[in-house]
All heavy atoms as an XYZ file, in Angstrom:
895
protein
N      84.328    112.139     94.132
C      83.952    110.803     93.699
C      84.981    110.210     92.731
O      85.213    108.997     92.743
C      82.575    110.840     93.064
C      81.932    109.481     92.925
C      80.466    109.596     92.558
O      80.040    110.560     91.932
N      79.706    108.604     92.950
N      85.574    111.067     91.890
C      86.603    110.660     90.949
C      87.762    111.629     91.055
O      87.563    112.845     91.121
C      86.078    110.632     89.505
C      87.214    110.316     88.533
C      84.974    109.604     89.367
N      88.953    111.091     91.072
C      90.155    111.897     91.107
C      91.076    111.502     89.959
O      91.220    110.315     89.657
C      90.903    111.730     92.431
C      90.119    112.160     93.660
C      89.147    111.089     94.113
O      89.459    109.901     94.120
N      87.949    111.508     94.496
N      91.682    112.500     89.333
C      92.689    112.279     88.315
C      93.992    112.878     88.824
O      94.025    114.049     89.205
C      92.304    112.938     86.987
C      90.976    112.530     86.342
C      90.784    113.299     85.032
C      90.947    111.036     86.080
N      95.035    112.094     88.830
C      96.319    112.543     89.346
C      97.375    112.382     88.264
O      97.644    111.268     87.814
C      96.725    111.769     90.609
C      98.078    112.263     91.111
C      95.672    111.934     91.695
N      97.970    113.506     87.865
C      99.020    113.498     86.858
C     100.389    113.359     87.507
O     100.593    113.775     88.649
C      98.999    114.794     86.028
C      97.680    115.097     85.342
C      96.867    116.135     86.072
O      97.002    116.242     87.310
O      96.095    116.856     85.408
N     101.315    112.823     86.748
C     102.691    112.736     87.190
C     103.596    112.704     85.970
O     103.142    112.444     84.857
C     102.924    111.500     88.061
O     102.675    110.308     87.336
N     104.866    112.968     86.187
C     105.846    112.854     85.129
C     106.367    114.161     84.580
O     107.294    114.157     83.758
N     105.793    115.274     85.004
C     106.280    116.550     84.529
C     107.641    116.876     85.112
O     108.107    116.245     86.055
N     108.273    117.868     84.528
C     109.578    118.268     85.001
C     110.274    119.170     84.020
O     109.671    119.703     83.092
N     111.562    119.334     84.239
C     112.410    120.171     83.400
C     113.228    119.292     82.472
O     113.865    118.331     82.914
C     113.332    121.025     84.271
C     114.372    121.872     83.557
C     113.700    122.932     82.695
C     115.307    122.514     84.572
N     113.210    119.629     81.202
C     113.950    118.863     80.213
C     114.504    119.816     79.162
O     113.928    120.874     78.902
C     113.049    117.786     79.565
C     111.925    118.433     78.762
C     113.854    116.830     78.706
N     115.626    119.449     78.585
C     116.212    120.257     77.523
C     115.503    120.013     76.199
O     114.912    118.957     75.970
C     117.700    119.940     77.365
C     118.561    120.384     78.531
C     120.031    120.146     78.288
O     120.410    119.241     77.553
N     120.873    120.960     78.902
N     115.549    121.007     75.334
C     114.977    120.858     74.009
C     115.552    119.626     73.322
O     116.752    119.367     73.389
C     115.239    122.105     73.175
N     114.669    118.878     72.676
C     115.071    117.640     72.036
C     114.913    116.422     72.911
O     114.997    115.293     72.410
N     114.675    116.627     74.183
C     114.521    115.530     75.114
C     113.116    114.971     75.141
O     112.247    115.377     74.366
N     112.894    114.047     76.073
C     111.621    113.348     76.173
C     111.120    113.315     77.601
O     111.902    113.340     78.559
C     111.755    111.907     75.675
O     112.129    111.855     74.309
N     109.813    113.258     77.738
C     109.147    113.050     79.008
C     107.946    112.154     78.783
O     107.370    112.144     77.689
C     108.674    114.363     79.636
C     109.700    115.271     80.300
C     109.032    116.575     80.715
C     110.329    114.601     81.509
N     107.566    111.437     79.817
C     106.380    110.599     79.772
C     105.456    110.999     80.914
O     105.815    110.860     82.083
C     106.750    109.123     79.896
C     105.566    108.155     79.839
C     106.068    106.723     79.912
N     105.009    105.726     80.056
C     104.353    105.171     79.053
N     104.625    105.520     77.804
N     103.418    104.255     79.288
N     104.286    111.496     80.572
C     103.295    111.872     81.555
C     102.326    110.725     81.798
O     101.995    109.975     80.885
C     102.502    113.098     81.096
C     103.295    114.347     80.715
C     102.336    115.477     80.356
C     104.229    114.768     81.833
N     101.871    110.615     83.025
C     100.889    109.612     83.393
C      99.735    110.283     84.115
O      99.915    111.288     84.804
C     101.498    108.545     84.310
O     102.548    107.857     83.676
N      98.558    109.723     83.971
C      97.377    110.202     84.675
C      96.556    109.001     85.088
O      96.078    108.247     84.229
C      96.556    111.131     83.789
S      94.953    111.594     84.481
N      96.390    108.836     86.378
C      95.638    107.721     86.920
C      94.315    108.201     87.495
O      94.286    109.139     88.296
C      96.447    107.007     87.999
N      93.243    107.571     87.087
C      91.915    107.878     87.603
C      91.544    106.889     88.694
O      91.816    105.691     88.586
C      90.877    107.831     86.486
N      90.923    107.399     89.735
C      90.487    106.539     90.824
C      89.165    107.047     91.376
O      88.788    108.196     91.160
C      91.541    106.484     91.936
O      91.755    107.762     92.500
N      88.481    106.192     92.108
C      87.208    106.553     92.692
C      86.110    105.583     92.286
O      86.377    104.447     91.910
N      84.883    106.058     92.370
C      83.720    105.220     92.061
C      83.460    105.206     90.561
O      82.490    105.778     90.062
C      82.496    105.720     92.822
O      82.720    105.723     94.221
N      84.328    104.536     89.847
C      84.309    104.536     88.394
C      83.581    103.310     87.866
O      83.926    102.185     88.215
C      85.732    104.572     87.831
C      86.442    105.853     88.264
C      85.711    104.452     86.310
C      87.918    105.862     87.960
N      82.597    103.566     87.019
C      81.945    102.480     86.309
C      82.641    102.228     84.977
O      82.923    101.082     84.628
C      80.459    102.781     86.090
C      79.740    101.700     85.324
C      79.373    100.526     85.948
C      79.440    101.856     83.979
C      78.712     99.524     85.260
C      78.781    100.866     83.276
C      78.415     99.691     83.924
N      82.910    103.297     84.251
C      83.629    103.198     82.999
C      84.198    104.565     82.656
O      83.752    105.583     83.163
C      82.738    102.688     81.869
O      81.680    103.592     81.603
N      85.176    104.571     81.769
C      85.781    105.798     81.295
C      85.680    105.846     79.782
O      86.068    104.893     79.103
C      87.253    105.913     81.724
C      87.370    105.874     83.251
C      87.876    107.194     81.177
C      88.794    105.924     83.764
N      85.152    106.935     79.280
C      85.044    107.106     77.836
C      86.377    107.640     77.310
O      87.404    106.993     77.469
C      83.871    108.016     77.499
C      82.539    107.401     77.910
O      82.396    106.182     77.990
N      81.545    108.242     78.170
N      86.367    108.809     76.700
C      87.610    109.362     76.195
C      88.467    109.918     77.324
O      87.959    110.365     78.360
C      87.327    110.460     75.175
N      89.767    109.886     77.125
C      90.721    110.528     78.013
C      91.617    111.397     77.150
O      91.826    111.112     75.972
C      91.558    109.502     78.777
C      90.744    108.519     79.590
S      91.766    107.392     80.579
C      92.172    108.463     81.967
N      92.130    112.440     77.741
C      92.970    113.323     76.956
C      93.897    114.170     77.789
O      93.818    114.185     79.019
N      94.775    114.840     77.085
C      95.705    115.777     77.681
C      95.499    117.152     77.075
O      95.417    117.298     75.852
C      97.155    115.341     77.457
C      97.540    114.114     78.218
C      97.510    112.824     77.789
C      98.020    114.083     79.566
N      97.944    111.978     78.777
C      98.265    112.723     79.881
C      98.271    115.054     80.533
C      98.746    112.323     81.131
C      98.741    114.659     81.769
C      98.978    113.304     82.055
N      95.406    118.147     77.921
C      95.356    119.540     77.533
C      96.567    120.241     78.121
O      97.191    119.746     79.062
C      94.084    120.210     78.047
C      92.806    119.762     77.373
C      92.265    118.505     77.616
C      92.129    120.614     76.503
C      91.093    118.095     77.007
C      90.952    120.219     75.892
C      90.440    118.959     76.149
O      89.270    118.564     75.540
N      96.889    121.391     77.576
C      97.968    122.173     78.152
C      97.624    123.651     78.097
O      96.862    124.095     77.248
C      99.298    121.906     77.447
C      99.372    122.400     76.009
C     100.677    121.950     75.371
N     100.806    122.421     74.000
C     101.760    122.049     73.171
N     102.701    121.193     73.581
N     101.806    122.534     71.932
N      98.208    124.384     79.007
C      98.015    125.813     79.050
C      99.337    126.485     79.380
O      99.922    126.247     80.439
C      96.951    126.206     80.076
C      96.583    127.678     80.050
C      95.300    127.969     80.792
O      94.907    127.219     81.688
N      94.639    129.039     80.421
N      99.792    127.302     78.456
C     101.002    128.078     78.650
C     100.627    129.460     79.167
O      99.495    129.919     78.973
C     101.771    128.190     77.342
N     101.554    130.144     79.825
C     101.252    131.486     80.334
C     100.746    132.414     79.242
O     101.340    132.508     78.168
C     102.593    131.959     80.886
C     103.310    130.701     81.247
C     102.913    129.721     80.185
N      99.637    133.084     79.505
C      99.080    134.025     78.558
C      98.347    133.409     77.387
O      97.939    134.135     76.475
N      98.170    132.102     77.388
C      97.513    131.432     76.281
C      96.290    130.663     76.759
O      96.140    130.359     77.942
C      98.473    130.474     75.577
C      99.648    131.146     74.889
C     100.480    130.132     74.133
C     101.627    130.784     73.390
N     102.426    129.785     72.641
N      95.426    130.350     75.809
C      94.257    129.535     76.094
C      94.668    128.075     76.289
O      95.662    127.611     75.735
C      93.245    129.625     74.953
C      92.619    130.996     74.755
C      91.385    131.191     75.592
O      91.091    130.400     76.499
N      90.643    132.245     75.311
N      93.882    127.375     77.078
C      94.085    125.944     77.211
C      93.744    125.268     75.883
O      92.741    125.603     75.250
C      93.204    125.389     78.335
C      93.400    123.910     78.625
C      92.549    123.497     79.798
N      91.140    123.741     79.536
C      90.213    123.884     80.476
N      90.556    123.825     81.748
N      88.958    124.094     80.135
N      94.566    124.344     75.475
C      94.357    123.679     74.206
C      94.447    122.172     74.351
O      95.167    121.652     75.207
C      95.387    124.146     73.170
C      96.822    123.788     73.525
C      97.814    124.114     72.418
O      97.374    124.354     71.273
O      99.027    124.134     72.698
N      93.721    121.487     73.499
C      93.799    120.030     73.453
C      95.116    119.620     72.825
O      95.472    120.082     71.744
C      92.634    119.460     72.651
C      92.664    117.945     72.429
C      92.453    117.203     73.739
C      91.615    117.527     71.403
N      95.823    118.738     73.494
C      97.068    118.195     72.978
C      96.821    116.862     72.285
O      97.243    116.639     71.155
C      98.107    118.024     74.100
C      99.383    117.389     73.561
C      98.406    119.367     74.752
N      96.147    115.966     72.976
C      95.868    114.641     72.444
C      94.704    114.035     73.194
O      94.480    114.328     74.367
C      97.100    113.738     72.553
N      93.962    113.185     72.506
C      92.842    112.487     73.119
C      92.803    111.058     72.610
O      93.269    110.764     71.505
C      91.522    113.199     72.816
N      92.224    110.191     73.415
C      92.108    108.788     73.043
C      90.785    108.251     73.551
O      90.386    108.490     74.686
C      93.313    107.977     73.591
C      93.242    106.524     73.121
C      93.398    108.073     75.109
C      94.534    105.761     73.368
N      90.079    107.529     72.701
C      88.805    106.943     73.084
C      89.035    105.646     73.832
O      90.146    105.129     73.916
C      87.928    106.678     71.858
O      88.504    105.614     71.078
C      87.792    107.922     70.994
N      87.952    105.109     74.369
C      88.061    103.843     75.076
C      88.498    102.714     74.157
O      89.086    101.736     74.622
C      86.726    103.492     75.732
O      85.693    103.358     74.766
N      88.221    102.862     72.863
C      88.613    101.861     71.889
C      89.987    102.059     71.296
O      90.443    101.227     70.506
N      90.645    103.165     71.646
C      92.002    103.380     71.191
C      92.176    104.348     70.041
O      93.310    104.564     69.588
N      91.104    104.942     69.540
C      91.239    105.955     68.500
C      91.851    107.216     69.084
O      91.502    107.620     70.191
C      89.886    106.278     67.876
O      89.342    105.140     67.228
N      92.749    107.842     68.339
C      93.482    108.989     68.857
C      93.295    110.223     68.002
O      92.957    110.143     66.818
C      94.985    108.683     68.959
O      95.488    108.326     67.661
C      95.232    107.535     69.920
N      93.538    111.357     68.612
C      93.484    112.643     67.950
C      94.563    113.524     68.554
O      94.728    113.553     69.776
C      92.108    113.287     68.121
C      91.976    114.586     67.366
O      92.318    114.664     66.191
N      91.459    115.613     68.031
N      95.298    114.244     67.709
C      96.400    115.077     68.159
C      96.290    116.478     67.609
O      95.813    116.689     66.489
C      97.743    114.509     67.702
C      98.087    113.155     68.257
C      97.752    112.000     67.566
C      98.762    113.034     69.470
C      98.074    110.754     68.071
C      99.088    111.798     69.979
C      98.745    110.653     69.279
O      99.071    109.417     69.784
N      96.762    117.425     68.386
C      96.946    118.764     67.871
C      98.016    118.740     66.790
O      98.977    117.973     66.865
C      97.360    119.715     68.987
N      97.846    119.571     65.780
C      98.813    119.599     64.682
C     100.230    119.872     65.180
O     101.205    119.351     64.631
C      98.422    120.652     63.655
C      97.204    120.260     62.842
O      96.863    119.061     62.801
O      96.594    121.159     62.233
N     100.351    120.667     66.209
C     101.658    121.067     66.705
C     102.453    119.929     67.336
O     103.668    120.053     67.513
C     101.517    122.208     67.719
O     100.726    121.807     68.823
N     101.790    118.827     67.685
C     102.490    117.729     68.352
C     102.482    116.443     67.547
O     103.102    115.459     67.971
C     101.919    117.460     69.758
C     101.891    118.742     70.582
C     100.531    116.833     69.679
N     101.820    116.437     66.414
C     101.773    115.228     65.596
C     103.179    114.793     65.200
O     103.999    115.601     64.788
C     100.926    115.466     64.351
C      99.437    115.519     64.612
C      98.649    115.714     63.324
C      97.157    115.731     63.594
N      96.375    115.990     62.361
N     103.423    113.515     65.340
C     104.726    112.971     65.025
C     105.711    113.018     66.165
O     106.770    112.376     66.091
N     105.401    113.766     67.208
C     106.294    113.890     68.353
C     105.708    113.283     69.626
O     106.443    112.713     70.431
C     106.635    115.356     68.621
C     107.347    116.039     67.462
C     107.847    117.425     67.861
N     106.747    118.321     68.220
C     106.617    118.918     69.401
N     107.530    118.710     70.352
N     105.605    119.732     69.640
N     104.394    113.432     69.808
C     103.730    112.939     71.015
C     102.896    111.712     70.686
O     102.341    111.593     69.588
C     102.804    113.999     71.608
C     103.486    115.206     72.193
C     104.845    115.428     72.033
C     102.745    116.119     72.916
C     105.466    116.541     72.563
C     103.348    117.239     73.464
C     104.708    117.453     73.288
N     102.774    110.823     71.643
C     101.938    109.639     71.503
C     101.106    109.453     72.759
O     101.657    109.406     73.863
C     102.785    108.380     71.265
O     103.596    108.549     70.094
C     101.875    107.173     71.063
N      99.802    109.357     72.584
C      98.914    109.109     73.704
C      98.538    107.630     73.717
O      98.357    107.014     72.672
C      97.656    110.001     73.641
C      96.844    109.893     74.933
C      96.802    109.685     72.423
C      95.731    110.933     75.047
N      98.437    107.073     74.897
C      98.037    105.683     75.050
C      97.299    105.531     76.368
O      97.292    106.440     77.198
C      99.258    104.754     74.996
O     100.164    105.045     76.044
N      96.678    104.384     76.561
C      95.955    104.161     77.812
C      96.003    102.698     78.199
O      96.137    101.815     77.349
C      94.503    104.644     77.708
C      93.644    103.897     76.702
C      92.306    104.614     76.484
N      91.411    104.466     77.620
C      90.249    105.128     77.754
N      89.886    106.024     76.835
N      89.483    104.914     78.811
N      95.884    102.481     79.481
C      95.787    101.148     80.049
C      94.449    101.095     80.765
O      94.310    101.610     81.873
C      96.945    100.885     81.010
C      96.961     99.465     81.544
O      95.904     98.811     81.563
O      98.049     99.003     81.951
N      93.469    100.502     80.122
C      92.119    100.501     80.676
C      92.038     99.731     81.997
O      91.240    100.076     82.867
C      91.140     99.912     79.668
C      90.924    100.820     78.471
O      91.066    102.038     78.566
N      90.573    100.234     77.339
N      92.844     98.707     82.136
C      92.829     97.932     83.369
C      93.298     98.758     84.558
O      92.909     98.501     85.697
C      93.688     96.688     83.226
N      94.144     99.751     84.294
C      94.674    100.605     85.348
C      94.021    101.982     85.387
O      94.411    102.818     86.205
C      96.181    100.778     85.186
C      96.971     99.490     85.338
C      98.463     99.750     85.203
C      99.261     98.478     85.404
N     100.722     98.715     85.269
N      93.051    102.223     84.503
C      92.405    103.534     84.406
C      93.439    104.648     84.274
O      93.338    105.697     84.916
C      91.496    103.790     85.614
C      90.267    102.910     85.623
O      89.754    102.522     84.572
N      89.773    102.591     86.809
N      94.406    104.411     83.436
C      95.530    105.327     83.303
C      95.751    105.701     81.843
O      95.648    104.849     80.951
C      96.808    104.700     83.877
O      96.620    104.419     85.268
C      97.993    105.648     83.733
N      96.048    106.961     81.615
C      96.390    107.455     80.293
C      97.801    108.018     80.349
O      98.221    108.584     81.367
C      95.378    108.516     79.801
C      95.386    109.754     80.696
C      95.649    108.894     78.354
N      98.531    107.860     79.260
C      99.913    108.294     79.184
C     100.096    109.254     78.013
O      99.361    109.217     77.032
C     100.851    107.107     78.981
C     100.696    106.009     80.003
C      99.857    104.925     79.752
C     101.384    106.048     81.202
C      99.710    103.914     80.681
C     101.245    105.043     82.141
C     100.408    103.975     81.877
O     100.262    102.969     82.801
N     101.090    110.082     78.123
C     101.494    110.933     77.011
C     103.005    110.869     76.898
O     103.718    111.408     77.750
C     101.040    112.380     77.215
C     101.298    113.316     76.034
C     100.430    112.927     74.837
C     101.043    114.767     76.426
N     103.472    110.187     75.869
C     104.895    110.127     75.584
C     105.251    111.323     74.723
O     104.715    111.480     73.623
C     105.251    108.830     74.867
C     106.723    108.697     74.499
C     107.618    108.586     75.708
O     107.343    107.811     76.618
N     108.686    109.366     75.724
N     106.139    112.161     75.203
C     106.512    113.388     74.522
C     107.975    113.298     74.116
O     108.857    113.233     74.971
C     106.275    114.605     75.415
C     104.847    114.724     75.930
S     104.573    116.257     76.866
C     105.619    115.926     78.287
N     108.210    113.294     72.824
C     109.556    113.239     72.279
C     109.867    114.515     71.513
O     108.971    115.267     71.141
C     109.707    112.031     71.347
C     109.503    110.711     72.044
O     109.847    110.544     73.208
N     108.944    109.743     71.314
N     111.142    114.735     71.269
C     111.590    115.904     70.518
C     110.961    117.181     71.054
O     110.443    118.013     70.301
C     111.273    115.729     69.024
O     111.893    114.575     68.500
N     111.021    117.345     72.350
C     110.369    118.479     72.995
C     110.991    119.801     72.567
O     112.196    119.899     72.348
C     110.429    118.331     74.506
C     109.422    117.328     75.076
C     109.827    116.903     76.477
C     108.025    117.941     75.087
N     110.136    120.797     72.463
C     110.522    122.137     72.067
C     110.180    123.116     73.181
O     109.274    122.863     73.970
C     109.786    122.545     70.791
C     109.978    121.610     69.612
C     109.104    122.036     68.450
C     109.268    121.105     67.269
N     108.400    121.513     66.130
N     110.868    124.249     73.244
C     110.525    125.239     74.271
C     109.054    125.647     74.241
O     108.476    125.914     75.297
C     111.440    126.422     73.934
C     112.636    125.779     73.318
C     112.087    124.631     72.503
N     108.447    125.678     73.079
C     107.048    126.054     72.976
C     106.099    125.005     73.546
O     104.897    125.245     73.646
C     106.661    126.377     71.528
C     107.091    125.329     70.521
C     108.398    125.678     69.828
O     109.351    126.078     70.528
O     108.461    125.556     68.588
N     106.616    123.835     73.913
C     105.814    122.834     74.600
C     105.674    123.132     76.087
O     104.912    122.452     76.780
C     106.414    121.438     74.425
C     106.385    120.959     72.985
O     105.364    121.174     72.303
O     107.376    120.353     72.551
N     106.416    124.097     76.577
C     106.354    124.451     77.988
C     104.948    124.883     78.368
O     104.374    125.787     77.761
C     107.347    125.574     78.304
O     108.682    125.109     78.085
C     107.214    126.024     79.748
N     104.388    124.229     79.360
C     103.021    124.502     79.787
C     102.691    123.629     80.985
O     103.429    122.705     81.324
C     102.031    124.217     78.650
N     101.563    123.932     81.600
C     100.975    123.015     82.556
C     100.093    122.057     81.783
O      99.220    122.484     81.020
C     100.154    123.741     83.634
C      99.485    122.745     84.569
C     101.055    124.685     84.430
N     100.322    120.784     81.954
C      99.579    119.758     81.244
C      98.520    119.170     82.166
O      98.812    118.744     83.285
C     100.519    118.659     80.752
C     101.319    119.076     79.542
C     102.329    120.028     79.655
C     101.048    118.539     78.284
C     103.049    120.437     78.545
C     101.766    118.937     77.172
C     102.766    119.889     77.306
O     103.480    120.285     76.196
N      97.284    119.159     81.676
C      96.151    118.689     82.448
C      95.560    117.424     81.845
O      95.377    117.336     80.632
C      95.048    119.747     82.497
C      95.443    121.034     83.179
C      95.965    122.091     82.454
C      95.272    121.181     84.550
C      96.322    123.275     83.071
C      95.623    122.362     85.175
C      96.145    123.409     84.433
O      96.488    124.583     85.054
N      95.244    116.499     82.688
C      94.564    115.283     82.279
C      93.059    115.495     82.335
O      92.546    116.161     83.241
C      94.972    114.138     83.207
S      94.182    112.558     82.857
N      92.359    114.937     81.368
C      90.910    115.022     81.306
C      90.337    113.646     80.999
O      90.922    112.882     80.226
C      90.493    116.018     80.222
C      89.009    115.975     79.912
O      88.588    115.372     78.926
N      88.215    116.608     80.758
N      89.193    113.344     81.598
C      88.544    112.073     81.326
C      87.039    112.214     81.431
O      86.535    112.930     82.300
C      89.027    110.997     82.298
N      86.329    111.537     80.533
C      84.892    111.422     80.626
C      84.573    110.155     81.385
O      84.811    109.057     80.881
N      84.036    110.309     82.579
C      83.867    109.187     83.492
C      82.398    108.951     83.796
O      81.664    109.881     84.126
C      84.628    109.417     84.812
C      84.439    108.230     85.752
C      86.101    109.650     84.536
N      81.989    107.706     83.700
C      80.679    107.283     84.174
C      80.889    106.722     85.569
O      81.553    105.690     85.728
C      80.045    106.234     83.258
C      78.671    105.827     83.795
C      79.924    106.755     81.837
N      80.367    107.400     86.573
C      80.498    106.914     87.931
C      79.411    105.886     88.204
O      78.443    105.750     87.445
C      80.430    108.061     88.957
C      81.587    109.017     88.739
C      79.106    108.800     88.868
N      79.562    105.173     89.293
C      78.660    104.065     89.588
C      77.237    104.504     89.903
O      76.312    103.698     89.817
C      79.200    103.241     90.759
O      79.411    104.088     91.889
C      80.522    102.580     90.380
N      77.054    105.776     90.248
C      75.738    106.253     90.653
C      74.982    107.023     89.573
O      73.867    107.484     89.824
C      75.862    107.157     91.892
O      76.764    108.228     91.621
C      76.373    106.356     93.081
N      75.552    107.181     88.404
C      74.903    107.918     87.330
C      74.962    107.137     86.022
O      75.876    106.348     85.810
C      75.551    109.292     87.104
O      76.902    109.112     86.674
C      75.532    110.116     88.381
N      73.981    107.362     85.134
C      73.967    106.653     83.855
C      74.641    107.415     82.723
O      74.518    107.028     81.558
C      72.464    106.502     83.583
C      71.877    107.758     84.141
C      72.708    108.082     85.362
N      75.341    108.493     83.023
C      75.963    109.314     82.004
C      77.355    109.729     82.438
O      77.700    109.679     83.617
C      75.108    110.557     81.707
C      74.775    111.368     82.923
C      75.616    112.367     83.359
C      73.612    111.125     83.632
C      75.321    113.119     84.480
C      73.294    111.868     84.761
C      74.156    112.860     85.188
N      78.133    110.166     81.461
C      79.509    110.558     81.724
C      79.612    112.028     82.088
O      78.841    112.864     81.619
C      80.374    110.271     80.502
N      80.586    112.328     82.929
C      80.913    113.698     83.278
C      82.412    113.910     83.115
O      83.192    112.978     83.268
C      80.502    114.016     84.713
C      79.005    113.966     84.973
S      78.578    114.555     86.628
C      79.331    113.291     87.621
N      82.788    115.132     82.814
C      84.199    115.472     82.670
C      84.863    115.665     84.020
O      84.326    116.332     84.905
C      84.364    116.750     81.852
C      84.515    116.497     80.375
O      84.560    115.319     79.968
O      84.593    117.476     79.614
N      86.042    115.097     84.157
C      86.875    115.308     85.326
C      88.244    115.781     84.880
O      88.715    115.423     83.799
C      87.003    114.020     86.151
C      85.733    113.647     86.870
C      84.748    112.891     86.233
C      85.507    114.049     88.176
C      83.577    112.551     86.877
C      84.336    113.711     88.834
C      83.377    112.959     88.181
O      82.215    112.633     88.831
N      88.875    116.581     85.724
C      90.167    117.172     85.409
C      91.163    116.929     86.521
O      90.825    116.967     87.712
C      90.032    118.688     85.205
C      89.262    119.066     83.982
C      87.920    119.224     83.880
C      89.804    119.340     82.696
N      87.579    119.582     82.599
C      88.710    119.658     81.856
C      91.090    119.351     82.171
C      88.881    119.986     80.505
C      91.258    119.670     80.838
C      90.173    119.985     80.024
N      92.393    116.699     86.133
C      93.467    116.680     87.094
C      93.914    118.086     87.432
O      93.470    119.064     86.823
N      94.797    118.202     88.398
C      95.281    119.510     88.825
C      96.450    120.015     88.004
O      96.840    121.170     88.141
C      95.658    119.467     90.305
C      94.466    119.258     91.222
C      94.859    119.306     92.683
C      93.647    119.156     93.588
N      94.015    119.208     95.027
N      97.004    119.179     87.158
C      98.044    119.603     86.242
C      99.437    119.231     86.701
O      99.710    119.089     87.887
N     100.316    119.086     85.729
C     101.731    118.862     85.985
C     102.528    119.759     85.044
O     102.208    119.882     83.863
C     102.106    117.376     85.807
O     103.464    117.169     86.179
C     101.884    116.904     84.374
N     103.532    120.405     85.584
C     104.288    121.395     84.825
C     105.381    120.735     84.008
O     106.179    119.953     84.529
C     104.893    122.436     85.765
C     105.766    123.524     85.125
C     104.941    124.376     84.164
C     106.406    124.390     86.200
N     105.415    121.081     82.731
C     106.478    120.665     81.830
C     107.221    121.907     81.380
O     106.615    122.827     80.823
C     105.924    119.910     80.611
C     107.026    119.662     79.581
C     105.296    118.597     81.043
N     108.507    121.932     81.629
C     109.334    123.058     81.225
C     110.436    122.558     80.305
O     111.210    121.670     80.677
C     109.959    123.761     82.436
O     108.927    124.202     83.323
C     110.773    124.970     81.992
N     110.506    123.117     79.120
C     111.500    122.726     78.129
C     112.446    123.897     77.926
O     112.035    124.970     77.478
C     110.856    122.327     76.791
C     111.927    121.842     75.821
C     109.799    121.252     77.007
N     113.697    123.699     78.249
C     114.692    124.748     78.127
C     115.335    124.721     76.750
O     115.484    123.665     76.125
C     115.756    124.607     79.209
O     116.460    123.382     79.078
N     115.747    125.882     76.279
C     116.367    126.002     74.969
C     117.871    125.836     75.052
O     118.463    125.813     76.128
C     116.014    127.350     74.342
O     116.480    128.408     75.152
């Protein structure tokens, strides 16, 4: 009913930048918070950044000052601008959204399939 598709991952050198995008589509009535999570090999999935429908943001301490999350509500899309990338940022990045579909009165979590970000030293 709802699909989230990430794009923008790739290989970048330390100190470089990448911009991730996640577009939601389907029978969407509204979208509450959207966010980015990441999971590195051998580690737990962690929240990187989140943004509410009103634009309030929250960041993991490890990315504050380097990453910026934003959204375009008209396009049902969330972005993650990643600057000053470090090798420890290497992970699969997953998009998450709380979506109210047209057939239900409450929000449910949806996840993208992930996009790989690799930062070389």
